[in-house]
C-alpha positions as CSV (number, residue, x, y, z in Angstrom):
1,X,94.0,-30.5,54.2
2,X,93.2,-34.1,55.1
3,X,96.8,-35.2,54.9
4,X,97.9,-32.3,57.1
5,X,95.3,-33.1,59.7
6,X,96.4,-36.7,59.8
7,X,100.0,-35.6,60.2
8,X,99.1,-33.2,63.1
9,X,97.0,-35.9,64.8
10,X,99.9,-38.4,64.5
11,X,102.3,-35.9,66.0
12,X,99.9,-35.1,68.9
13,X,99.5,-38.8,69.5
14,X,103.3,-39.4,69.4
15,X,102.7,-41.9,66.5
16,X,105.9,-41.6,64.4
17,X,104.9,-44.2,61.9
18,X,101.6,-42.5,61.1
19,X,103.4,-39.1,60.9
20,X,105.9,-40.5,58.4
21,X,103.0,-42.1,56.4
22,X,101.4,-38.7,56.2
23,X,104.6,-37.1,54.9
24,X,105.0,-39.9,52.3
25,X,101.4,-39.4,51.2
26,X,101.9,-35.7,50.9
27,X,105.0,-36.2,48.8
28,X,103.1,-38.5,46.5
29,X,100.3,-36.0,46.1
30,X,102.8,-33.2,45.3
31,X,104.4,-35.5,42.7
32,X,101.0,-36.2,41.1
33,X,100.2,-32.5,41.0
34,X,103.5,-31.8,39.3
35,X,102.9,-34.4,36.7
36,X,99.2,-33.5,36.1
37,X,99.7,-29.7,36.0
38,X,103.1,-29.5,34.4
39,X,103.9,-26.8,36.9
40,X,107.4,-27.2,38.5
41,X,106.2,-27.9,42.0
42,X,108.9,-30.5,42.5
43,X,111.9,-29.7,40.4
44,X,113.9,-32.6,38.9
45,X,116.9,-32.2,41.3
46,X,114.6,-32.4,44.3
47,X,112.7,-35.3,42.8
48,X,116.0,-37.2,42.5
49,X,116.9,-36.5,46.1
50,X,113.5,-37.7,47.2
51,X,113.9,-40.9,45.1
52,X,117.3,-41.5,46.7
53,X,115.8,-41.1,50.2
54,X,113.0,-43.4,49.4
55,X,115.4,-46.0,48.0
56,X,117.2,-45.9,51.4
57,X,113.9,-46.5,53.2
58,X,113.5,-42.9,54.3
59,X,110.6,-40.4,53.7
60,X,111.3,-37.1,52.1
61,X,109.3,-34.2,50.7
62,X,110.2,-30.7,49.5
63,X,109.7,-27.7,51.8
64,X,108.7,-24.2,50.8
65,X,106.5,-23.2,47.9
66,X,108.0,-25.4,45.2
67,X,109.7,-24.7,41.9
């Protein structure tokens, strides 16, 4: 919830950098939850796409309910 609220506040303030930071933080939390739980929240193919985006300096996260 905290990350979502930060993201909304960033959008409302027009702060693109803070919004992208919130998305990146959310993606890291989803990855951690996937690793900790063993549940396929982020499937391997999506994880590879996210890694490629990050390597290019972009921010990416999955959408929807996950695996």
